[in-house]
N, C-alpha and C positions, 0 to 999 in steps of 0.2 A: 574732743579728740577720741577716736575709737581706741580700744585697748584689747589686748589678748584675752581670750576667755576659753573655758573648757566646759563641756556639757558631759557629765558622767551619766551612766545608765540610770541611776536613781533620780537624776534631774530631768529626764525626758518625760513629756506629758502626753496625755491622750488628746488628739486633735479636737477642737471644738465642733467640727463637723461630724464627729462620732466615728463609728467603725462600719466597715462593709462586712456582711456575713462571710466567714472563713478567713478574714484578715484581721491582724492586730497591728495598728500603727502607733508609733511613738514619735512625737515631735522633739527634735533637737534644736532646730532654729526655725522661727517663723517671723519673717520680716517682709517689708514691702517688696514684692516681686520675687521672693524666694521662699521655699519651704524645704527643709532638709530633715530627714528622719529615717527610721528603720521600720520595715514591715516584716511581720512573721506570718507565714501562710500555713494554715492547718491542712491536713490531707483532705482531698475532695475538691468540689467545685465552689468557687466563691461567687459573690453576687455581682450583678452587672452595675457598672458605674463609669463615670468619666471624671476628668480633672479640669473641667471648665476651660478657661483660657490659659492653662498651664501646660507647657511641654514637660513630660516626665521622663527623667533619666534614671535607670535602674542599674545598680551594680550588684550582681548576685554574690552573696557571701557563702551560702551553702544550700544544698538541696537542688531540686529541679522544679521549675515553674513554667507552665505553659500559659501564655497570654493570648487570649482568643478575642478577636474583634466580633462585635455583635452582628454586624452585617455579613459575616462569613467571608469577607475578602481576604483575611490573613490570620495566621496563628504562628507564634514563634515559641520556641522552647529554649529557656535560659537555664544555664547551670553555673556552678561555681566559676568565678572570674569573668563571666560574660557581662557586657554592657548591653542594655536594651533601651529602646526609645519608644515611648507612647506619645504620639502627637496630641496636641490640645483637642478637646472635644471628642476624642475617639472613645466610643462606648465599648467597654471590654470587661473581661473577667479573668481571674487567675485560676488555674487548675493545677493542683499538686497531687502526684500519685498517692494512692492509698498506702498507708504505712510510712509516708515520708513527711517531712516538714521542710520548709524553705524559709530563708531569711535574706533580706536584701537592704542595701542602702538606697534611699530614694532622694532625688533632688528634683524639685519642681521649680520652673522658672516661668513667670507670667503674672496673671492677675485672676481675681475671682476666687471662689471657694476652692480649697485644695481637693475636695472630694464631693461629688454629687452622685448619690445612689439613685439608680433607676430600676423600674420593675421590668 
């Protein structure tokens, strides 16, 4: 039977897929079909990546973060208290204004690796 649990900041781990340039991810929960964690974005332009067969839901904690699709079809600007959706297999990158930092809670639902970095 499942039981209640808590994941404190010191218990969060670096994902096995590693990091994307400009982003620091911390895993809180990684189970079949779901990944939950925190992402911290440094100022500047992050690296291109996608999340395989995972839909990614972002809740902005602080700062401002632009998410830009690689094919140029869309870009969205998230700020504190916004929810953002990144559909599965969407190649994208995060952009944080110079002098700013951004943090968000991430929930991924699906399958495959949580992060796939691309050039």
